[in-house]
VEXDREN-2710 file (C-alpha; in Angstrom, 1 decimal):
% VEXDREN-2710
k/r/px/py/pz
1/MET/14.2/64.1/68.9
2/LEU/14.7/66.5/66.1
3/MET/14.5/65.4/62.4
4/LYS/18.1/66.2/61.8
5/ASP/19.2/64.2/64.8
6/LEU/17.1/61.3/63.7
7/ARG/18.7/61.4/60.3
8/ALA/22.2/61.5/61.7
9/PHE/21.5/58.7/64.1
10/GLY/19.9/56.5/61.4
11/LYS/22.9/57.2/59.1
12/ALA/25.4/56.2/61.8
13/LYS/23.5/53.0/62.6
14/GLY/22.5/52.1/59.0
15/TRP/18.8/52.3/59.9
16/CYS/16.0/54.0/58.1
17/PRO/15.0/57.2/60.0
18/TYR/11.3/56.8/59.1
19/PHE/10.9/53.3/60.4
20/LEU/13.1/54.2/63.4
21/ALA/10.7/57.0/64.2
22/ARG/7.7/54.6/63.9
23/ARG/9.3/52.1/66.2
24/MET/10.2/54.8/68.7
25/VAL/6.5/55.8/68.9
26/GLU/5.8/52.7/71.0
27/ALA/8.4/53.8/73.7
28/ALA/8.0/57.6/73.6
29/ASN/6.3/59.5/76.4
30/VAL/5.3/62.3/74.1
31/VAL/4.5/62.0/70.4
32/VAL/3.9/65.1/68.2
33/TYR/2.5/64.7/64.8
34/SER/-0.1/65.9/62.3
35/TYR/-3.8/65.3/62.7
36/GLN/-3.9/63.0/59.7
37/TYR/-1.9/60.4/61.6
38/LEU/-4.9/59.9/63.9
39/LEU/-7.9/61.0/61.9
40/ASP/-7.2/59.6/58.5
41/PRO/-7.8/55.9/58.9
42/LYS/-5.5/54.9/56.0
43/VAL/-2.6/56.6/57.7
44/ALA/-3.6/55.9/61.3
45/GLY/-3.6/52.1/60.7
46/ILE/0.1/52.3/60.0
47/ILE/1.3/54.9/62.5
48/SER/-1.0/55.1/65.5
49/LYS/-2.1/51.5/66.1
50/GLU/0.3/51.0/69.0
51/LEU/-1.0/53.8/71.1
52/GLN/-2.5/52.7/74.4
53/LYS/-6.1/53.4/75.5
54/GLU/-4.7/55.4/78.5
55/SER/-2.9/57.8/76.2
56/VAL/-3.9/61.5/76.4
57/VAL/-4.7/62.8/72.9
58/VAL/-4.4/66.6/72.5
59/PHE/-5.6/68.2/69.3
60/ASP/-3.8/71.6/69.4
61/GLU/-4.7/74.4/67.0
62/ALA/-8.0/72.5/66.5
63/HIS/-10.1/75.4/65.2
64/ASN/-10.3/73.6/61.8
65/ILE/-10.6/70.1/63.1
66/ASP/-14.1/69.6/61.6
67/ASN/-12.6/70.4/58.1
68/VAL/-9.7/68.0/58.7
69/CYS/-12.2/65.2/59.6
70/ILE/-14.2/65.8/56.5
71/GLU/-11.2/65.9/54.2
72/ALA/-10.0/62.6/55.6
73/LEU/-13.2/60.9/54.4
74/SER/-13.8/62.7/51.1
75/VAL/-12.6/61.5/47.8
76/SER/-12.3/63.2/44.4
77/VAL/-12.1/61.2/41.1
78/ARG/-11.0/62.9/37.9
79/ARG/-10.3/61.5/34.4
80/GLN/-6.6/61.3/35.3
81/THR/-7.5/59.2/38.3
82/LEU/-9.4/56.7/36.2
83/GLU/-6.7/56.5/33.5
84/GLY/-4.1/55.8/36.2
85/ALA/-6.4/53.2/37.8
86/ARG/-6.6/51.4/34.4
87/ARG/-2.8/51.3/34.2
88/ASN/-2.6/50.0/37.8
89/LEU/-5.1/47.2/37.0
90/SER/-3.1/46.2/33.9
91/LYS/0.1/46.1/36.0
92/MET/-1.6/44.0/38.7
93/GLN/-2.9/41.6/36.1
94/GLN/0.6/41.0/34.9
95/GLU/1.8/40.4/38.4
96/ILE/-1.0/37.9/39.0
97/GLU/-0.1/36.0/35.8
98/ARG/3.5/35.9/37.0
99/PHE/2.5/34.5/40.4
100/LYS/0.3/31.9/38.7
101/ALA/3.3/30.6/36.8
102/THR/5.9/30.8/39.6
103/ASP/4.0/30.7/43.0
104/ALA/0.4/29.8/42.6
105/GLY/0.3/28.6/46.2
106/ARG/0.4/32.2/47.5
107/LEU/-2.8/33.0/45.6
108/ARG/-4.5/29.8/46.9
109/GLN/-3.5/30.7/50.5
110/GLU/-4.9/34.2/50.1
111/TYR/-8.2/32.7/48.7
112/ASN/-8.5/30.4/51.8
113/ARG/-7.9/33.4/54.1
114/LEU/-10.6/35.4/52.4
115/VAL/-13.1/32.5/52.7
116/GLU/-12.5/32.6/56.5
117/GLY/-12.8/36.3/56.7
118/LEU/-10.0/39.0/56.6
119/ALA/-9.6/39.2/60.4
120/GLN/-10.0/35.5/61.3
121/GLY/-7.6/34.6/58.5
122/GLY/-4.8/36.6/60.2
123/ASN/-4.4/39.1/57.3
124/LEU/-5.7/42.0/59.2
125/PRO/-5.7/42.1/63.0
126/ILE/-9.1/42.6/64.6
127/THR/-7.7/45.1/67.1
128/ASP/-6.7/47.4/64.3
129/ALA/-9.9/47.3/62.4
130/TRP/-11.0/50.7/63.5
131/LEU/-7.9/52.3/62.0
132/GLN/-7.1/50.5/58.8
133/ASN/-10.3/50.7/56.9
134/PRO/-11.3/54.1/55.5
135/ALA/-15.0/53.4/56.3
136/LEU/-14.4/52.5/60.0
137/PRO/-17.3/50.1/60.4
138/ASP/-17.4/47.8/63.4
139/ASP/-18.1/44.6/61.6
140/ILE/-16.4/44.8/58.2
141/LEU/-13.4/42.7/59.1
142/LYS/-15.5/40.0/60.9
143/GLU/-17.4/39.1/57.7
144/ALA/-16.2/36.8/55.0
145/VAL/-15.3/38.6/51.8
146/PRO/-18.0/38.2/49.1
147/GLY/-17.4/35.2/46.9
148/ASN/-17.3/37.3/43.7
149/ILE/-14.1/39.1/44.7
150/ARG/-12.2/36.3/46.6
151/LYS/-10.2/35.3/43.5
152/ALA/-7.8/37.9/42.3
153/ASP/-8.9/37.7/38.7
154/HIS/-12.5/38.2/39.6
155/PHE/-11.7/41.1/41.8
156/LEU/-9.8/42.9/39.1
157/HIS/-12.7/42.3/36.7
158/VAL/-15.1/44.0/39.2
159/LEU/-12.7/47.0/39.5
160/ARG/-12.6/47.3/35.7
161/ARG/-16.4/47.4/35.6
162/LEU/-16.4/50.0/38.4
163/VAL/-13.8/52.2/36.6
164/GLN/-15.9/51.9/33.3
165/TYR/-19.0/53.0/35.2
166/LEU/-17.3/56.0/36.7
167/GLU/-15.9/57.0/33.3
168/GLY/-19.5/57.0/32.0
169/ARG/-20.7/59.2/34.9
170/LEU/-18.0/61.8/34.2
171/GLU/-19.4/62.2/30.7
172/THR/-21.9/64.7/31.8
173/GLU/-22.7/68.3/30.8
174/ASN/-24.7/69.2/33.9
175/VAL/-24.1/69.2/37.6
176/GLU/-25.4/66.1/39.2
177/LYS/-26.0/65.4/42.9
178/GLU/-26.9/62.0/44.5
179/LEU/-27.0/60.4/47.9
180/PRO/-25.0/57.2/48.4
181/VAL/-28.1/55.0/48.4
182/GLY/-29.1/56.1/44.9
183/PHE/-25.6/56.0/43.6
184/VAL/-25.1/52.4/44.9
185/ASN/-28.3/51.3/43.3
186/SER/-27.2/52.9/40.0
187/ILE/-23.8/51.0/40.2
188/ASN/-25.7/47.7/40.9
189/THR/-28.1/48.2/38.0
190/GLN/-25.5/49.3/35.4
191/ALA/-22.3/47.6/36.5
192/GLY/-23.6/44.6/38.4
193/ILE/-21.7/45.5/41.6
194/ASP/-23.7/45.2/44.8
195/GLN/-23.2/47.2/48.0
196/LYS/-21.4/44.5/50.0
197/THR/-18.8/44.1/47.2
198/LEU/-18.2/47.8/47.2
199/LYS/-17.8/47.8/51.0
200/PHE/-14.9/45.3/50.8
201/CYS/-13.0/46.8/47.9
202/TYR/-10.4/48.7/50.0
203/ASP/-9.5/45.7/52.2
204/ARG/-9.6/43.3/49.3
205/LEU/-7.1/45.5/47.4
206/HIS/-4.9/45.8/50.5
207/SER/-4.8/42.0/50.8
208/LEU/-4.0/41.6/47.1
209/MET/-1.2/44.1/47.2
210/MET/0.3/42.3/50.2
211/THR/0.0/38.9/48.4
212/LEU/1.6/40.3/45.2
213/GLU/4.4/41.9/47.4
214/ILE/3.8/45.3/46.0
215/THR/6.0/47.8/47.9
216/ASP/5.8/50.9/45.7
217/THR/2.3/51.9/46.9
218/ASP/2.6/55.4/45.4
219/GLU/2.6/53.9/41.9
220/PHE/-0.8/52.3/42.7
221/LEU/-2.3/55.5/44.3
222/HIS/-5.0/55.8/41.6
223/ILE/-6.6/52.4/42.1
224/GLN/-6.4/52.9/45.9
225/THR/-8.4/56.1/45.5
226/ILE/-11.0/54.2/43.5
227/CYS/-11.3/51.4/46.2
228/ASP/-11.4/54.0/48.9
229/PHE/-14.3/55.7/47.1
230/ALA/-16.1/52.3/46.6
231/THR/-15.7/51.3/50.3
232/LEU/-17.0/54.7/51.6
233/VAL/-20.0/54.9/49.2
234/GLY/-20.8/51.2/50.0
235/THR/-20.8/51.7/53.7
236/TYR/-22.5/55.0/54.5
237/ALA/-26.0/55.9/53.6
238/ARG/-26.0/59.2/55.4
239/GLY/-23.5/62.0/55.9
240/PHE/-22.2/61.9/52.3
241/SER/-23.1/63.3/48.9
242/ILE/-21.9/62.4/45.4
243/ILE/-21.5/65.6/43.4
244/ILE/-20.5/65.5/39.7
245/GLU/-19.4/68.7/38.1
246/PRO/-18.4/69.0/34.4
247/PHE/-16.2/72.1/35.1
248/ASP/-15.2/74.6/37.8
249/GLU/-17.8/77.3/38.0
250/ARG/-15.1/79.9/38.2
251/MET/-13.6/78.7/34.9
252/PRO/-16.6/77.3/32.9
253/HIS/-14.7/77.5/29.6
254/ILE/-12.2/74.8/30.7
255/PRO/-13.7/71.2/30.8
256/ASP/-12.5/69.5/34.0
257/PRO/-15.1/66.9/35.1
258/VAL/-14.8/65.7/38.7
259/LEU/-16.8/63.2/40.7
260/GLN/-16.6/64.1/44.4
261/LEU/-17.7/61.9/47.3
262/SER/-18.1/64.6/49.9
263/CYS/-18.3/63.9/53.6
264/HIS/-20.5/66.3/55.5
265/ASP/-20.4/64.8/59.0
266/ALA/-17.1/65.4/60.8
267/SER/-18.1/63.1/63.6
268/LEU/-17.6/60.0/61.5
269/ALA/-13.8/60.4/61.4
270/ILE/-13.3/61.5/65.0
271/LYS/-15.7/59.0/66.6
272/PRO/-13.2/56.1/66.7
273/VAL/-10.7/58.4/68.5
274/PHE/-13.3/59.3/71.1
275/ASP/-14.2/55.6/71.5
276/ARG/-10.6/54.3/71.7
277/PHE/-8.9/56.8/74.0
278/GLN/-10.0/57.8/77.6
279/SER/-8.8/61.4/77.4
280/VAL/-9.1/63.7/74.4
281/VAL/-8.4/67.4/74.6
282/ILE/-9.4/69.8/71.8
283/THR/-7.8/73.2/72.2
284/SER/-6.9/76.3/70.2
285/GLY/-6.5/80.1/70.7
286/THR/-9.3/80.6/68.1
287/LEU/-11.7/77.9/69.3
288/SER/-14.7/80.2/69.2
289/PRO/-17.6/80.0/69.7
290/ILE/-16.7/77.0/71.8
291/ASP/-20.2/75.6/72.2
292/LEU/-20.5/74.9/68.4
293/TYR/-17.7/72.3/68.2
294/PRO/-19.5/69.6/70.3
295/ARG/-22.4/69.9/67.9
296/LEU/-20.2/69.7/64.8
297/LEU/-18.3/66.7/66.2
298/ASN/-21.3/65.1/67.9
299/PHE/-19.9/64.6/71.4
300/ASN/-20.7/65.6/74.9
301/PRO/-17.7/67.4/76.5
302/VAL/-16.8/66.5/80.1
303/VAL/-15.1/69.8/80.7
304/SER/-15.4/73.0/78.6
305/ARG/-13.4/76.0/79.5
306/SER/-12.3/79.3/77.9
307/PHE/-9.3/81.1/79.4
308/THR/-8.2/84.7/79.0
309/MET/-4.6/85.7/78.4
310/SER/-2.5/86.6/81.4
311/LEU/-0.6/89.8/80.5
312/THR/1.4/92.4/82.4
313/ARG/0.5/95.1/79.9
314/GLU/-2.1/95.9/77.2
315/CYS/0.0/94.6/74.4
316/ILE/-2.9/93.8/72.0
317/CYS/-4.8/96.6/70.2
318/PRO/-7.7/95.3/68.1
319/MET/-9.8/97.9/66.1
320/VAL/-12.8/97.7/63.9
321/LEU/-12.6/100.1/60.9
322/THR/-15.9/100.8/59.2
323/ARG/-15.2/103.8/57.0
324/GLY/-12.4/105.7/55.3
325/SER/-11.3/109.3/56.1
326/ASP/-14.0/110.5/53.6
327/GLN/-16.6/108.7/55.8
328/LEU/-17.6/106.3/53.0
329/PRO/-18.2/102.8/54.4
330/VAL/-15.8/100.0/53.6
331/SER/-16.6/96.3/53.0
332/THR/-15.8/93.4/50.8
333/LYS/-19.5/92.6/50.3
334/PHE/-20.0/91.5/46.7
335/ASP/-22.0/94.6/45.8
336/MET/-19.3/96.9/47.3
337/ARG/-16.0/95.3/46.7
338/SER/-15.5/96.7/43.2
339/ASP/-16.5/100.2/44.3
340/LEU/-13.7/102.6/43.6
341/GLY/-14.3/104.5/46.9
342/VAL/-13.8/101.2/48.9
343/VAL/-10.7/100.3/46.9
344/ARG/-9.3/103.8/47.4
345/ASN/-10.1/103.9/51.2
346/TYR/-8.5/100.5/51.7
347/GLY/-5.4/101.7/49.9
348/ARG/-5.3/105.0/51.9
349/LEU/-5.6/103.0/55.1
350/LEU/-2.5/100.9/54.3
351/LEU/-0.6/104.0/53.2
352/GLU/-1.4/105.9/56.4
353/MET/-0.5/102.9/58.6
354/VAL/2.9/102.1/56.9
355/SER/3.9/105.7/57.5
356/VAL/3.7/105.3/61.3
357/VAL/4.0/101.6/62.0
358/PRO/7.6/100.3/62.3
359/ASP/8.9/97.0/60.9
360/GLY/6.5/94.5/59.4
361/VAL/2.8/94.9/58.3
362/VAL/0.7/91.9/57.2
363/CYS/-2.4/92.3/55.1
364/PHE/-4.9/89.5/54.6
365/PHE/-7.5/89.5/51.8
366/VAL/-10.6/87.3/51.4
367/SER/-9.4/85.5/48.2
368/TYR/-6.6/85.4/45.6
369/SER/-8.8/87.0/42.9
370/TYR/-9.8/89.9/45.2
371/MET/-6.1/90.5/46.2
372/ASP/-5.0/90.5/42.6
373/GLY/-7.8/92.9/41.6
374/ILE/-7.2/95.4/44.5
375/VAL/-3.4/95.4/44.1
376/ASN/-3.8/96.1/40.4
377/SER/-6.1/99.0/41.2
378/TRP/-3.7/100.4/43.7
379/ASN/-0.9/100.1/41.2
380/GLU/-2.9/102.0/38.5
381/SER/-3.8/104.7/40.9
382/GLY/-0.3/105.2/42.2
383/ILE/-1.1/104.2/45.8
384/LEU/1.2/101.1/45.6
385/LYS/4.1/103.3/44.6
386/GLU/3.5/105.6/47.6
387/ILE/3.3/102.6/49.9
388/MET/6.7/101.3/48.5
389/GLN/8.3/104.6/49.4
390/HIS/7.8/103.6/53.1
391/LYS/8.2/99.8/53.0
392/LEU/8.9/97.0/50.5
393/VAL/5.9/94.9/49.3
394/PHE/5.8/91.1/49.1
395/ILE/2.9/89.0/47.9
396/GLU/1.8/85.4/48.6
397/THR/1.0/83.4/45.4
398/GLN/-0.4/80.0/44.9
399/ASP/3.1/78.8/44.0
400/VAL/4.8/77.4/47.2
401/VAL/8.3/78.2/46.0
402/GLU/7.5/81.8/45.1
403/THR/5.7/82.3/48.5
404/THR/8.6/80.8/50.4
405/LEU/11.1/83.1/48.6
406/ALA/8.8/86.1/49.3
407/LEU/8.6/85.3/53.0
408/ASP/12.4/85.0/53.3
409/ASN/12.9/88.4/51.6
410/TYR/10.1/89.9/53.8
411/ARG/12.0/88.8/56.9
412/LYS/15.3/90.1/55.6
413/ALA/13.7/93.5/55.0
414/CYS/12.3/93.5/58.5
415/ASP/15.7/92.4/60.0
416/CYS/17.6/95.2/58.3
417/GLY/15.2/97.9/59.5
418/ARG/13.8/98.7/56.1
419/GLY/10.4/97.3/57.0
420/ALA/8.0/95.5/54.7
421/VAL/4.4/94.7/53.8
422/PHE/3.2/91.2/53.1
423/PHE/0.0/90.6/51.2
424/SER/-1.6/87.3/52.0
425/VAL/-4.9/85.4/51.7
426/ALA/-7.2/84.1/54.4
427/ARG/-7.4/80.2/54.3
428/GLY/-4.0/80.2/52.5
429/LYS/-0.8/78.5/53.7
430/VAL/0.6/81.6/55.3
431/ALA/-2.6/82.3/57.3
432/GLU/-2.5/78.8/58.8
433/GLY/1.2/78.1/59.4
434/ILE/3.4/81.2/59.5
435/ASP/4.0/83.3/62.6
436/PHE/4.7/87.0/62.3
437/ASP/6.0/87.5/65.8
438/ARG/8.1/90.3/67.2
439/HIS/9.2/92.9/64.5
440/TYR/8.0/90.7/61.7
441/GLY/4.4/91.8/62.5
442/ARG/3.5/94.9/64.4
443/LEU/0.2/95.4/62.5
444/VAL/-2.2/93.0/60.7
445/ILE/-5.0/94.3/58.6
446/MET/-7.9/91.9/57.8
447/TYR/-9.5/93.3/54.6
448/GLY/-13.1/92.0/54.7
449/VAL/-14.9/89.0/56.2
450/PRO/-13.4/85.7/54.7
451/PHE/-16.6/83.9/53.9
452/GLN/-16.3/80.6/51.9
453/TYR/-17.3/80.6/48.2
454/THR/-21.0/80.3/48.9
455/LEU/-22.0/78.9/45.4
456/SER/-19.8/75.8/45.9
457/LYS/-22.0/72.7/45.4
458/ILE/-20.1/70.9/48.2
459/LEU/-20.6/73.7/50.7
460/LEU/-24.3/74.0/49.9
461/ALA/-24.7/70.2/50.4
462/ARG/-22.8/70.4/53.7
463/LEU/-25.0/73.3/54.9
464/GLU/-28.1/71.4/54.1
465/TYR/-26.9/68.4/56.0
466/LEU/-25.9/70.5/59.1
467/ARG/-29.3/72.1/59.1
468/GLU/-31.2/68.9/58.8
469/THR/-29.1/66.8/61.2
470/PHE/-27.7/69.2/63.8
471/GLN/-30.1/72.1/63.4
472/ILE/-27.2/74.5/62.6
473/LYS/-28.5/77.3/60.5
474/GLU/-26.6/78.2/57.3
475/GLY/-25.9/81.7/58.3
476/ASP/-24.7/80.7/61.7
477/PHE/-22.2/78.2/60.3
478/LEU/-20.9/80.5/57.6
479/THR/-20.4/83.4/60.0
480/PHE/-18.7/81.0/62.5
481/ASP/-16.4/79.7/59.8
482/ALA/-15.5/83.2/58.5
483/LEU/-14.8/84.6/62.0
484/ARG/-12.6/81.7/63.0
485/GLN/-10.5/82.3/59.8
486/ALA/-10.3/86.0/60.5
487/ALA/-9.2/85.3/64.1
488/GLN/-6.6/82.9/62.8
489/CYS/-5.2/85.6/60.5
490/VAL/-5.0/88.4/63.0
491/GLY/-3.6/86.0/65.7
492/ARG/-0.4/85.6/63.6
493/VAL/0.8/89.0/64.9
494/ILE/1.0/88.1/68.7
495/ARG/2.8/85.0/69.6
496/SER/4.1/85.6/73.1
497/LYS/3.5/87.7/76.2
498/ALA/6.5/89.9/75.5
499/ASP/5.2/90.6/72.0
500/TYR/2.9/93.4/71.0
501/GLY/0.8/94.2/67.9
502/MET/-2.3/95.8/66.4
503/MET/-5.2/94.2/64.6
504/ILE/-7.5/96.1/62.2
505/PHE/-10.7/94.4/61.1
506/ALA/-11.4/96.6/58.0
507/ASP/-15.1/95.9/57.2
508/LYS/-18.2/97.6/58.5
509/ARG/-19.8/94.1/59.1
510/TYR/-17.4/93.6/62.1
511/SER/-19.2/96.4/64.0
512/ARG/-22.4/94.2/64.1
513/HIS/-22.7/92.2/67.4
514/ASP/-23.7/89.0/65.7
515/LYS/-20.4/89.0/63.8
516/ARG/-18.1/90.4/66.4
517/SER/-19.3/88.2/69.2
518/LYS/-17.9/85.1/67.5
519/LEU/-14.4/86.3/67.8
520/PRO/-12.2/84.6/70.5
521/GLY/-12.5/86.0/74.1
522/TRP/-8.9/87.1/74.2
523/ILE/-9.5/89.5/71.3
524/LEU/-12.9/90.7/72.6
525/SER/-11.5/91.4/76.1
526/HIS/-9.1/94.0/74.5
527/LEU/-11.6/95.4/72.0
528/ARG/-12.8/98.6/73.6
529/ASP/-16.1/100.2/72.7
530/ALA/-14.2/103.3/71.5
531/HIS/-12.4/101.1/68.9
532/LEU/-15.6/99.7/67.3
533/ASN/-16.6/102.2/64.7
534/LEU/-13.5/103.9/63.4
535/SER/-12.5/105.9/60.4
536/THR/-9.0/105.8/58.9
537/ASP/-7.8/109.0/60.7
538/MET/-9.2/107.8/64.0
539/ALA/-7.4/104.4/63.6
540/LEU/-4.2/106.2/62.8
541/HIS/-4.5/108.3/66.0
542/ILE/-5.1/105.1/68.1
543/ALA/-2.1/103.4/66.4
544/ARG/0.2/106.3/67.3
545/GLU/-0.9/106.3/70.9
546/PHE/-0.5/102.5/71.2
547/LEU/3.0/102.4/69.6
548/ARG/4.1/105.3/71.9
549/LYS/2.9/103.3/74.9
550/MET/4.6/100.1/73.7
551/ALA/7.9/102.0/73.2
552/GLN/8.3/102.4/77.0
553/PRO/10.6/100.1/78.9
554/TYR/8.9/96.7/79.7
555/ASP/9.4/95.2/83.2
556/ARG/9.2/91.4/82.6
557/THR/8.9/90.7/86.3
558/GLY/5.4/92.1/86.3
559/GLY/6.0/95.5/87.8
560/SER/6.0/96.6/91.4
561/SER/3.5/93.8/92.3
562/GLY/6.1/91.2/91.6
563/ARG/3.6/88.9/90.0
564/LYS/5.0/87.1/87.0
565/THR/3.4/86.1/83.7
566/LEU/6.6/85.5/81.8
567/LEU/8.6/82.8/83.5
568/SER/12.3/82.0/83.0
569/GLN/13.9/78.5/83.0
570/ASP/15.0/79.0/86.6
571/ASP/11.4/79.9/87.6
572/LEU/10.1/76.7/86.0
573/GLU/12.7/74.6/87.7
574/ARG/11.9/76.1/91.1
575/MET/8.2/75.5/90.5
576/GLY/9.0/71.9/89.8
577/GLN/10.6/71.7/93.2
578/GLY/7.4/72.9/94.8
579/ILE/8.1/76.6/95.1
580/THR/5.0/78.3/93.5
581/TYR/4.5/81.8/92.3
582/GLU/1.4/83.8/92.4
583/MET/0.3/84.1/88.8
584/LEU/-1.5/86.9/87.2
585/PHE/-4.9/85.9/85.7
END
């Protein structure tokens, strides 16, 4: 059911569409939703607890599933978080005093339940334990809550001490890194809060909010973040790091202290899904190299398959451009990216391509700062003005509204035949979620190799953990991560079998086998040896030939052989009746 239909039905019946959708999950044959509804335990405990063990779980577009798992179990605490937590605690103290005066029995009943244990007392069902607690331990709900936080007043006092301790830790001028064991010992020594108390913070807060009948949970988001942090750090001794940074390294003149509980082990979040459901499918068009994902997620696949695309014509044309027309190499390596020759050759490449490629052209850069710098250089040298004589130029920014408006106008320019160029950033919103199918994207240029910011303390800690735990080398993981992002960017241009488009990997490093081999098979199968070490003029010649070939009439039936790869609705209905077609693979 579409969202607009759900809203209209709810309005007609006087029912809330959100709760109606949650109720319909129990009866639906197919449920489509975001990863977070299953991987983030705080959300999954509300939405996904009714799913049966026999359900088939499919993670589509799962090339970034390890990052999603890590984000679900990572927590950032800033000064604003702690200030908000103090306000939340004051508000909750007022509610407790009000209940003491009007309904003290509710607080006594809660205390008795906590003495018995959260699950046995009926406050949290045992069957949902794996979903509702952010730490996902097997035994946490079967234990009795520690005596020092059973009473609501005592619990709030413990949280105040924890907030005060975290405020002190943020008052640092140097980067600090600790493992959970050392951090918990420090909390115990300085704040008098032991590991078991920390482990129960999230569930104890959940119980208290239910007792106080707090419905506006968004208002208490800050204290929930603190309790989430406490439960995770009190539960896991491995797979996490606590990193305290006084400022962002890229803006050291702006004080912005942040304490980050960073999860390094993606398997911790997905393990309950593997344990609960019989069939879990992980799939994506850019799931490459496929053998690395079982190591990252720590599971043994029953079936592992990689399929090629079934096409009736060569409608994909990937190219690796290593040098400009002047034969100077091009790359976004740190020691080359500011070179005027590289900037000029990148600009000339785009200028030559927009003069021959119709409709839409999409360019992806490795970062916002690099895109800003190179566009400014093109503007000063006059290249941007020459490009705009052929097509209009639109740019993705970090502002969602501006980017949405730019995309709308980009599509309008393509629709009216004027053609347009869209500048975007790898790992940005456009690279992950926007399709440039049909005339909206006839060419995509990937400027450089989109490596992560390698000086990030969080990334360095994760690389160290992967090396020690899963024997994954730093270089292998960084290359794997960069190439899956590059494949995701260029894959935006081809979204159906009737579509066609060109892909240019504009960096000399793509010509190396260790980099190129990590691209998905459906790209490599169309990447000819003659297209591996191109200059701008050679790429221009290949583009002309490819576009001339694609301009010929397209027989959707598969040509004289009669074999189909593009099925109509009638074909599907006939196949459902047992009449099969010979497919082209």
